[in-house]
Backbone as JSON Lines, residues from 0, in Angstrom:
{"i":0,"aa":"M","n":[0.84,-1.17,0.0],"ca":[0.0,0.0,0.0],"c":[0.89,1.24,0.0]}
{"i":1,"aa":"S","n":[0.63,2.16,-0.9],"ca":[1.43,3.38,-0.96],"c":[0.84,4.45,-0.04]}
{"i":2,"aa":"K","n":[1.72,5.26,0.5],"ca":[1.27,6.34,1.36],"c":[0.86,7.53,0.51]}
{"i":3,"aa":"K","n":[-0.21,8.17,0.91],"ca":[-0.67,9.37,0.22],"c":[0.13,10.56,0.76]}
{"i":4,"aa":"V","n":[0.77,11.28,-0.13],"ca":[1.55,12.44,0.26],"c":[0.63,13.66,0.32]}
{"i":5,"aa":"I","n":[0.63,14.33,1.44],"ca":[-0.19,15.52,1.6],"c":[0.63,16.73,1.17]}
{"i":6,"aa":"D","n":[0.05,17.57,0.34],"ca":[0.7,18.79,-0.13],"c":[0.54,19.86,0.96]}
{"i":7,"aa":"P","n":[1.63,20.23,1.64],"ca":[1.52,21.16,2.75],"c":[1.13,22.59,2.35]}
{"i":8,"aa":"C","n":[1.22,22.92,1.07],"ca":[0.91,24.28,0.63],"c":[-0.39,24.37,-0.18]}
{"i":9,"aa":"K","n":[-1.05,23.26,-0.38],"ca":[-2.27,23.26,-1.19],"c":[-3.34,24.18,-0.61]}
{"i":10,"aa":"S","n":[-3.54,24.15,0.68],"ca":[-4.57,25.0,1.28],"c":[-4.24,26.48,1.11]}
{"i":11,"aa":"K","n":[-2.94,26.8,1.09],"ca":[-2.52,28.2,0.89],"c":[-2.84,28.64,-0.54]}
{"i":12,"aa":"A","n":[-2.62,27.75,-1.5],"ca":[-2.95,28.04,-2.9],"c":[-4.46,28.23,-3.06]}
{"i":13,"aa":"C","n":[-5.23,27.41,-2.37],"ca":[-6.7,27.55,-2.41],"c":[-7.13,28.86,-1.77]}
{"i":14,"aa":"D","n":[-6.46,29.27,-0.7],"ca":[-6.77,30.55,-0.06],"c":[-6.55,31.72,-1.02]}
{"i":15,"aa":"I","n":[-5.49,31.64,-1.82],"ca":[-5.23,32.69,-2.82],"c":[-6.37,32.73,-3.83]}
{"i":16,"aa":"Q","n":[-6.77,31.58,-4.34],"ca":[-7.84,31.54,-5.34],"c":[-9.15,32.08,-4.76]}
{"i":17,"aa":"T","n":[-9.46,31.71,-3.54],"ca":[-10.67,32.21,-2.89],"c":[-10.62,33.73,-2.75]}
{"i":18,"aa":"C","n":[-9.48,34.23,-2.3],"ca":[-9.31,35.67,-2.13],"c":[-9.44,36.4,-3.47]}
{"i":19,"aa":"L","n":[-8.79,35.89,-4.49],"ca":[-8.86,36.53,-5.81],"c":[-10.29,36.55,-6.33]}
{"i":20,"aa":"Q","n":[-11.0,35.45,-6.19],"ca":[-12.39,35.39,-6.66],"c":[-13.25,36.39,-5.89]}
{"i":21,"aa":"K","n":[-13.04,36.47,-4.59],"ca":[-13.82,37.36,-3.74],"c":[-13.53,38.84,-4.04]}
{"i":22,"aa":"N","n":[-12.33,39.12,-4.52],"ca":[-11.89,40.5,-4.75],"c":[-11.73,40.84,-6.22]}
{"i":23,"aa":"N","n":[-12.54,40.2,-7.07],"ca":[-12.55,40.51,-8.5],"c":[-11.16,40.42,-9.14]}
{"i":24,"aa":"Y","n":[-10.38,39.45,-8.67],"ca":[-9.05,39.16,-9.2],"c":[-8.08,40.34,-9.1]}
{"i":25,"aa":"E","n":[-8.25,41.16,-8.07],"ca":[-7.32,42.25,-7.81],"c":[-6.23,41.73,-6.87]}
{"i":26,"aa":"E","n":[-5.07,41.45,-7.46],"ca":[-3.97,40.81,-6.72],"c":[-3.58,41.58,-5.47]}
{"i":27,"aa":"E","n":[-3.62,42.9,-5.53],"ca":[-3.18,43.69,-4.37],"c":[-4.09,43.48,-3.15]}
{"i":28,"aa":"Q","n":[-5.28,42.94,-3.35],"ca":[-6.19,42.65,-2.24],"c":[-5.83,41.33,-1.54]}
{"i":29,"aa":"C","n":[-4.92,40.57,-2.13],"ca":[-4.61,39.23,-1.62],"c":[-3.14,39.07,-1.26]}
{"i":30,"aa":"I","n":[-2.49,40.17,-0.92],"ca":[-1.06,40.14,-0.59],"c":[-0.78,39.21,0.59]}
{"i":31,"aa":"K","n":[-1.61,39.28,1.61],"ca":[-1.4,38.43,2.8],"c":[-1.4,36.96,2.41]}
{"i":32,"aa":"E","n":[-2.38,36.55,1.61],"ca":[-2.48,35.15,1.2],"c":[-1.28,34.74,0.35]}
{"i":33,"aa":"M","n":[-0.83,35.63,-0.52],"ca":[0.32,35.32,-1.37],"c":[1.6,35.22,-0.55]}
{"i":34,"aa":"F","n":[1.75,36.11,0.41],"ca":[2.92,36.07,1.29],"c":[2.97,34.73,2.04]}
{"i":35,"aa":"V","n":[1.83,34.32,2.58],"ca":[1.76,33.05,3.32],"c":[2.08,31.88,2.4]}
{"i":36,"aa":"M","n":[1.58,31.92,1.17],"ca":[1.85,30.85,0.2],"c":[3.35,30.74,-0.09]}
{"i":37,"aa":"F","n":[4.0,31.86,-0.36],"ca":[5.42,31.8,-0.69],"c":[6.28,31.45,0.52]}
{"i":38,"aa":"E","n":[5.84,31.82,1.72],"ca":[6.54,31.36,2.93],"c":[6.44,29.84,3.03]}
{"i":39,"aa":"C","n":[5.27,29.31,2.72],"ca":[5.07,27.85,2.73],"c":[5.96,27.2,1.67]}
{"i":40,"aa":"C","n":[5.99,27.79,0.48],"ca":[6.82,27.24,-0.61],"c":[8.3,27.27,-0.24]}
{"i":41,"aa":"K","n":[8.71,28.31,0.45],"ca":[10.11,28.4,0.87],"c":[10.48,27.18,1.71]}
{"i":42,"aa":"R","n":[9.56,26.78,2.56],"ca":[9.83,25.65,3.45],"c":[9.61,24.29,2.79]}
{"i":43,"aa":"W","n":[8.58,24.18,1.94],"ca":[8.14,22.87,1.47],"c":[8.22,22.67,-0.04]}
{"i":44,"aa":"R","n":[8.93,23.51,-0.77],"ca":[8.94,23.45,-2.23],"c":[9.27,22.07,-2.78]}
{"i":45,"aa":"E","n":[10.16,21.37,-2.15],"ca":[10.6,20.07,-2.66],"c":[9.5,19.01,-2.67]}
{"i":46,"aa":"I","n":[8.52,19.14,-1.78],"ca":[7.46,18.12,-1.73],"c":[6.08,18.67,-2.08]}
{"i":47,"aa":"S","n":[5.96,19.96,-2.26],"ca":[4.65,20.56,-2.53],"c":[4.4,20.71,-4.03]}
{"i":48,"aa":"N","n":[3.4,20.01,-4.53],"ca":[3.03,20.18,-5.94],"c":[2.56,21.59,-6.23]}
{"i":49,"aa":"S","n":[1.98,22.25,-5.24],"ca":[1.49,23.61,-5.42],"c":[2.63,24.6,-5.67]}
{"i":50,"aa":"C","n":[3.83,24.23,-5.29],"ca":[5.0,25.11,-5.43],"c":[5.94,24.67,-6.54]}
{"i":51,"aa":"S","n":[5.6,23.61,-7.23],"ca":[6.54,23.0,-8.17],"c":[6.94,23.93,-9.32]}
{"i":52,"aa":"G","n":[6.14,24.91,-9.64],"ca":[6.47,25.81,-10.74],"c":[7.35,26.98,-10.35]}
{"i":53,"aa":"F","n":[7.73,27.06,-9.09],"ca":[8.51,28.19,-8.6],"c":[9.93,27.77,-8.24]}
{"i":54,"aa":"S","n":[10.91,28.49,-8.76],"ca":[12.3,28.25,-8.37],"c":[12.54,28.92,-7.01]}
{"i":55,"aa":"N","n":[13.62,28.55,-6.36],"ca":[13.97,29.2,-5.09],"c":[14.17,30.7,-5.28]}
{"i":56,"aa":"E","n":[14.72,31.1,-6.42],"ca":[14.95,32.51,-6.68],"c":[13.63,33.27,-6.77]}
{"i":57,"aa":"V","n":[12.65,32.69,-7.44],"ca":[11.33,33.33,-7.57],"c":[10.67,33.41,-6.2]}
{"i":58,"aa":"I","n":[10.74,32.34,-5.44],"ca":[10.15,32.33,-4.1],"c":[10.76,33.43,-3.24]}
{"i":59,"aa":"D","n":[12.08,33.53,-3.23],"ca":[12.76,34.56,-2.44],"c":[12.37,35.96,-2.89]}
{"i":60,"aa":"A","n":[12.29,36.17,-4.2],"ca":[11.92,37.49,-4.73],"c":[10.48,37.85,-4.34]}
{"i":61,"aa":"K","n":[9.58,36.89,-4.42],"ca":[8.18,37.15,-4.07],"c":[8.03,37.43,-2.57]}
{"i":62,"aa":"I","n":[8.75,36.69,-1.75],"ca":[8.7,36.94,-0.31],"c":[9.18,38.36,-0.02]}
{"i":63,"aa":"K","n":[10.26,38.74,-0.64],"ca":[10.79,40.09,-0.45],"c":[9.79,41.14,-0.92]}
{"i":64,"aa":"Q","n":[9.2,40.91,-2.1],"ca":[8.21,41.84,-2.66],"c":[6.99,41.97,-1.75]}
{"i":65,"aa":"Y","n":[6.42,40.84,-1.36],"ca":[5.19,40.87,-0.57],"c":[5.42,41.26,0.87]}
{"i":66,"aa":"S","n":[6.61,41.02,1.41],"ca":[6.85,41.36,2.81],"c":[6.84,42.87,3.02]}
{"i":67,"aa":"K","n":[7.22,43.62,2.0],"ca":[7.2,45.09,2.11],"c":[5.77,45.58,2.31]}
{"i":68,"aa":"V","n":[4.83,44.96,1.63],"ca":[3.43,45.37,1.72],"c":[2.75,44.7,2.91]}
{"i":69,"aa":"H","n":[3.03,43.42,3.1],"ca":[2.35,42.63,4.14],"c":[2.66,43.14,5.54]}
{"i":70,"aa":"K","n":[3.87,43.57,5.78],"ca":[4.27,43.97,7.12],"c":[4.02,45.45,7.4]}
{"i":71,"aa":"S","n":[3.55,46.19,6.39],"ca":[3.3,47.62,6.65],"c":[1.92,47.86,7.19]}
């Protein structure tokens, strides 16, 4: 029997989609959700299918970009 691997960042990706839908796809309204997603990807990129399209460089750049807005 194979073990089912749980994607640790999937719920964060879903939170982004929910936020975008709720806010007429205005990305600036969902900075918090995006910041949380990229923080998750930073930690779990190797096993998270939700993060598989992002390189470490992109993840670091997005965290830096969103942290300026998220923490203000």
